[in-house]
N, C-alpha and C positions, 0 to 999 in steps of 0.2 A: 683370625681376626686385624682389622686395619684402624687404622687410626688417621682421622681427617678433621681439617675444620667442618662448621657446618655451611652446608651447600644448598645454596637456593635454588629451589625447582624453580627450574629455565622452565620460565613462561613465554620465553619470547614467540612460540606460537602462538599462541594465543592473542600478543600483545599485533602480530600484524595480521590477526586475521579480521577481516573487513565487516563482517555478517552470515557469509558464506564461504563451502569451500571453494578453493580458487582450485581451476577443472584446468584439464591436466595432470595431474599430480600423481602420483604412486597412489593405489586404494592406500597403501600404510601407510602416507605422510598424510596422508586425506582425512584417516582416522584418527591418528594422531592430532592433528589440530583441534578437530570436533572435540577430545576428548579435554585440551586444554581450553575449548572454549567453556566448556561445560565444567569445568574447574573451576575458571576466571567466575563463572556466571554463578557459578554455588555461593562465592563467596560474597554475597552483595548482602548486607544486614536486613536492606527493607525487604527482601523476600520470604514469606513464611515459612517456617522452618520444616514444615513435610517437604515442601517445591527448594526448597533449598538441597534438603536429605536425596531426593532423587537426584537431584543433576548431579548431586556428590557420587552418587550410585553410577549413572549413563557415566559421567568420566570414569568412574574407577572399571567398569566394564567394556569399554572401550582399549582402554590402557591393558588393561586383561590380555586380553585374542592380540593384541603386540610384543608381548611378551620374552616370544623367539624369534622375534624378528630384527636379523642380525645390524638391517637398520636404525630401526626404530625403538628396537628393546630397552638401549637404559633411558630414553628421555619417558617410552613410555609406566617403566618402571618408579620413577622419580613422580609420575604425576599420578599412578595407582597410589602410591606411597602416600602421597601431599592427603589426596582425595578422600583414601583410609582414614587420616589420623584428623583430618578434621571434621568427617562423618561423625566418628567417635567423638570427640567435642561437642558440635553441636546439639547430637541426642542426648548427652549427659547432660548439658547447661539448661537449653531450651525450656521457657514452662516449666521449670523446677522442676527439671529430671521427669514430666510427664509421657516424655516419646521414650525412653531408658527401657530398656530388660523388658519390651513387651512384642508380640509379632505387631507390624505396622506394614501398611498398605500406600504406598503415595506415592505420589504421579508431578510431573514434572519435564521442563527439558523436551519433550515430546513423546515420554515413554512414561509406565509403571514398574512398581516393584513392587514383590512379597516379600519385606525383612522379617529375618529372625535370629534370631539372638542363640549363642550356641552357651548350653551351661553349664558350669567349671568343675573341671574333674582334680586339678590341683596334681596331675600327670602332666604340667606343662599347659594349663588349660587355667587360665583365671575364671572366676563364674565373676558376670557384671554384678553382680547386686554389692561383691564385697567394696567397688571404690564408689567414692561420692564425688571424687570431680577426676580430670584427666588435662594435662597439659602436654603439647606439642615439646618432646624430647631437645630439638632443637631452637624451643623459644627461650630454653632454661640457661641462663649465663654460670658459665663455671666457674668465674672469681679467682677464686684460689685456690680450684683444684689442677692440676697445672698440666695436665692433658687427658684429650678426652680420648674413651674406650669406646668406641663405635666398632659393629661390625654391620657393614653393608650385605643389604639383601633386601627383601621383598616385607612389604607390612607397613601402618603407618606407627613407630616410634612416639612412645608418649611415657611420659610419668604420669603414673596411676597412685594416687592417695585415699586412705584407707585412714577413716576416722569415727569414731562413733559416739554419743553422746549417753555417758557420762564416759568421761574417755576409759579405756580399756588398760588393765596392767601394762606395764612395758612399753608405750604410748608415748612418742615424743607429742610435744605438742601443738607441732602444725599434722600430725599422723603417723602413719606409716607409707612410706612411698616406697613404690617398686617400680621395676621397667616392665613395660605391657606393649606388646605386639600388635595392633589390629589387620586382620588377613580378612577380606572377601572372597567368598568361594559361591560363582555364579553355576545357578543351570537355569537357563534360560532369564526370567524372569523374577524366578526363585533365588535370594541372596542369602547368606548365614555370615553374619558380623560375628568371630571368635577372636578372643582376647588372650594374646598367649605370653605366657612364661618362655623368651627366650632363654635363659638363664639355666631354665629346666630342660629345654626343646629348642634346639636353636634351627629347629627345621621343620617345615611345615608343606606338605601338599596342594600345592596352590599352580590352577591351570594346567592341571594333569601331570604336574611333575614335583620331584620335593625338590626344594628351596632352601635355601640359606633365608633364615628371616631377617630385618633390617632390625636392629636394636638397637640402646644408648644405656651404658651401663653407668655412666658417668653422672647423666643427667639427675637420676632419682640423688647423688649424694648432694651434689649441689644444689638441689630444690631444699635440703635443709636451710635455716636461717646461716650468714656468714657473718658472723659479729668478731669484734673485735679479740683474737686469740687471746692476747698479750693483756690487754683489761680486764675482761671476765677471769682471766687465770689471775691475775692481782687481785680482784676484788675478792673474789670467791677464798684468796689465801687469809687475806687481813680481816678479812668484813665476813667470818664465818656463818653467824647465823643470816644473814642476809638470803642465802644459799641452801640455805638448810632442807627449805623444802622443795628441791630440786637433787637432792640424793636421788642416786636410784639407777635401774638395769634400764636400761632401754634397747628396742628392737628398732636395729635400721629399716630393719625388710620383715614383710610379712613372715608369719614362726613357721613352720615346716617341721615335722615331728621324721622328719628322714634328713634332715640337715644339720652337723656338728655344729655345736654353736660357737663363735670362734670370740669371744668376749674379752673386748682391749679396755687397758687402766691404766687411765693418764696419770703424771707426777705432781709434783709440787709448781705449783706457779701456772698450770696449765687446766685444760679442759679439753670434753671428749672430743672436740673439734680435730684436736691434732690428729687425730687417725684418718682423716679422712680422705687425703694423699695415700696413704698406703694402705687403706681398705680399697679404694681406688685400683693402685699399683697390681695386689693382691688379686684383685677379680681381672686384671687382662689377662689370665688363665684361667682356661674355659672351665677345667674341671675342678680346679679349687671354688670358682664361681659356682658349679653345681653342688659341691658338697659342702661347701662351709655355709653356714647365717652369722651376718656378723652383727655381734651387740657391743653396746661400749656401756659401762662402769661412768657414771657421772658424781661428782660429791667435793666438795670446799674443802681445799688441800691445806688448811688454819688449823683441821683438827687434827689429835693424834692418830697416827696410821695405826694404832689399833683397834680404836673407836671404826673408821672407815669401813679397815679389812671385817671388824663384826656389821656392816650394816650389809656389806656384801654379802656375809655369810645368809642374811636373814634374805637379800632380794635371791637369790641362790633358791634356798630351801624353798620360795615362792613360787620359784618357774614351776618345782615340779610338780607343788599343793595342785595348779594351772594346767601344767601339762606333765604327767609322768610318765611319757615314753619317749621325750627328750634325752638325748642320746648325749654322753659322759664331755663334758665341757673341753675345751679349749684355753689356757686363758697365758695372757700376751701383756705384761703389764712395763712400762718404762719408768725409770729410779725408784719413788718414792712409790707408784703403783705396784714394781716390783715384791714390795716387801706388804703390801696390802693383797696382791698373787700369793704370797708364800705364807700370808697366814690362813690362805683357804687351804694348805695341803700339807702342814704341820697341826701334832698334837701335841696342847701344850698345857700341863698341868701346874695346880697348885707347887706339886714340890720339885716341877722343874726350875721355879723360881727360886729355889737353893742355892743356885749359880749363882745368884745376886746375892746372896747373903743370908745364911738359913735361917740364923733368929730373926733377923729383922723383918723376911718376907712370911717368915710362919707370925710374928706380932701382926702385923700389915694384916693377913688374911685373916686373923679373925673378928676384924672387924669386919670382912667383906661378909656380906649375906647370901646366902644360895639363890644364883636367877639373877641377883642386881646387875645393873650399867658395867660397875666393875669388872666384877666377875665374867662376865661375858665378854668385857675388850682381852681381861688378859691369862683367860684361862679358856680353851677351846680343842676342839679333835677337829684332826684333820677331815676333807671333804672326798667322800670313793668316786665323787660323781665327778672329778675333777681329775681327767687322765691324763693331761699336760701341761706345764707352763714353760713361756718363753722370757728369759727375763733378761732386759736393757739394758746395759749400763744404769744394774741397780747396785743402790748400797748395804748389802748385807750385812755391814761391819759399822756402816756410820760412814761420813762424808766431815772431814776436815773444814768445811764451808761452813757448818753449823753450827760450830764453835769458836769461828771468825770474829770480822768487825761488823759482815754483812750478818751472820748470822744473830749478832747479839741486835741489829735493829730488826732483824725480822723480827722477833723475839716481842721485842716492845711494839710493835705495831697489831703482832697476832688478836684479836679479841674474841672470845670463845665463846658460846651460846652461854647463857644464867644459867641455864638447869644444867648443863655441863660442867661450871666451874663448882657449884654448890652438890651436886653429888660429891664430887672428889674431893675440896673441901674437909663439908663434914666427914666423910669418910675417914679420909686419910691424914688430917688434922697437918699436925709437924712430924709425918712421917711420907713428902711428897719422894723423899732422895730415894725411895723404893723401886717407884716409878719413869722418874726421871732423872736420877742419876746426881740430882741437883738438890736441895733442901727449899733452895728458894724461887724457885722455876713451878710454873704449873706445864702439865704438863699438854706440847702441842704437837703441830707438825714437824717442828726445828727441833725440839729438846730431843722428838724421834728419831732424828738421823743422826742425831751425836755419837760417836762413835765409840763412847761412857754410856750409851743408854742402855740400860739394863735388861728390855725389850727386844734389843739387837744378843744381846749376851745371851739370854735365853734359846732366841731362832738359831742361836748358830751351835748350841747344844742337837738339837734336836732335830730327826731325820726328815727330810721330804718324802711324802706320800705318794709319789707320782714321779713319770719321769719327767727333768727337766733339762733346758736348754741355757747358756749365757751366751749375751752378744755384747762384747765390749766395746769400748771406743778408744782408742788412743792417738787419734788428732794427727794421727799417719805418720807421729814419731819410729813408729817399728822397734820402740825400748818394750814393749812388754818380758816378763813380769813386773817391769818396772815404769810401767807406764800410770799414764793418768788419762781421763775423758775431761779432764778440765775443772772438773764440779768431784768426781769419784775416781781413788786413786784403784789401780789392778788390784788390789791387796784385801779390797774392798768385794769388789764385782766377782771376785775368781770363786768358785764350786769345786772340790773338786769332784763333788757327788756327779757334778753333770753329765749327760751323755754328750756333748756336743758343746764347744766355745769356740766361740767365731771373734777374733779382733777385729772390729772392723775402721779403717784410714778415715771416723771424723771424732765428733766431738762429744756432747753429752745426750746433744737434741737430734741424733743421730740417726733418728727413724726412719728417716725418707729417704736417710742414704740406698744408691744403687746396690751396694754390697749387703747392707742392711734385709732391704727387701728380697734381693735375690736369696739371702739363708733364711729369712721368716716362709718365704716359698718351698724351699726345702724343705724345713721341717715340715711344714703341711702335708706335702706329698708323702715325706715319713711318715708321719701318723698315719694317712691314707695305707701306704703300706702294710702298717703294723709291724715294719723290724727294723733297726738300726744300719741297713744297708750300705745307702745314698752318702756319699763324701762329696763335697767340693774344696777347692783349694783355698784356704785360709781357716778351715774347720777343722778340726781333733774331737774325734771321736774317741772319749776316754776309755772304752771298752775296746779299742781295737789298738792303740798305742802300746810301744815295745815299752816291755818292763824297764821302770827307772826312769821313765821321760818324764813325771808330772813334773 
């Protein structure tokens, strides 16, 4: 794995070429210059698409013959890669895709080529018909992604976009992106174009040798819209109705029945975009990249956590209706997103609410109809398909900030959808305290995070039915168990049932902290191993601590 800035293809060989190969050059240098000239000529938009395709193929064929050359191999690799990438974009875009995915004979630059497209096997090979468009990976700006996760090798690195009409379930509005590497295999003038998935198959046989594929794993993430994280998160918290339609589970990578879904759930005043660097850093590990598929759950964070958790339960159930072979999930929740995750792995019945006041709760539930919105939010069964959960800075017992001046302001600003408030009011009447802890407060995200919230009291008495881990920030003070991440106190984040607890030297928004990322990678490897034997510094495995040290 290597990380490098965008490297421009060195076309100086073409720019210094005056129309014919200079005499006296070694054969390899002359062929390299010819490959560069054909590549430059192929970029002329005025030429017919078929002729440009032939020039790209001529350039790639000449460059491929030089891949093993000590003097010209690196320049040849870059020429080959650009020719392969640009040819793919050209064929997919030209004349509304008329040239794409079918056998072609193209002529130009003094040669003819018979082009074939390899069919997809999904064992590291994409089907050409799966994508509606391609963008050269180096043309995608990283913007908010901190560093480019790139693999140097052979082939044209692209971002492929899959999108259907109507939009598929779990697809982002722009479609689902994927890393694609185009490989051209020449046998004389017969050439096969193959779209490789380097995350599943990092090497391919090219020019008679097994070679590492060129690939860019950051570009597919950066392709998604990079809107203001803070502004979108704030509006999702206070103007809930405007964002209700975006609530859902989104697959950021094409579905793969063999990869484990890693589902990331953001917290209050945030959006799924907060995970872009986390995903990018996790995918620097080839084993994790090849074994997990990253999804995100989007929701307006002004809603009560129990309502958002109900929506996620519905989404997870729909995954198995559509894809029954899906492996068991791993959930990662930050802050309030951790509570949403916890409600996927906890069973809460009507009787569970007795801890909040037996008489009052039973009077309230007498008004709640079976199968109603309120019952679905207040009672639920642990999802057996969730195998592991990672809680990051999660306020399991609430946050004092929710009952302070900032919490008071937030409660005044949050406006819930009319249908939700009408349902709550008509059912509960003057019994709001049973679900909010305050008879004057309509339930929302802030009341849901208050230390006295009844749902938090109920959850705190119920077992978590999946292996779980805690990552807790202490702002670098090293004062746990008396620590705080600035928003959530240690006493609220700590779980004695956690398989491991890692204290990281960061604030509440510690998801991109190196220590947090290292711990996430450790836990994911642990999940792949299926045992609890891996430990790192700063991590405590409760099963292996000395007696009496909890």
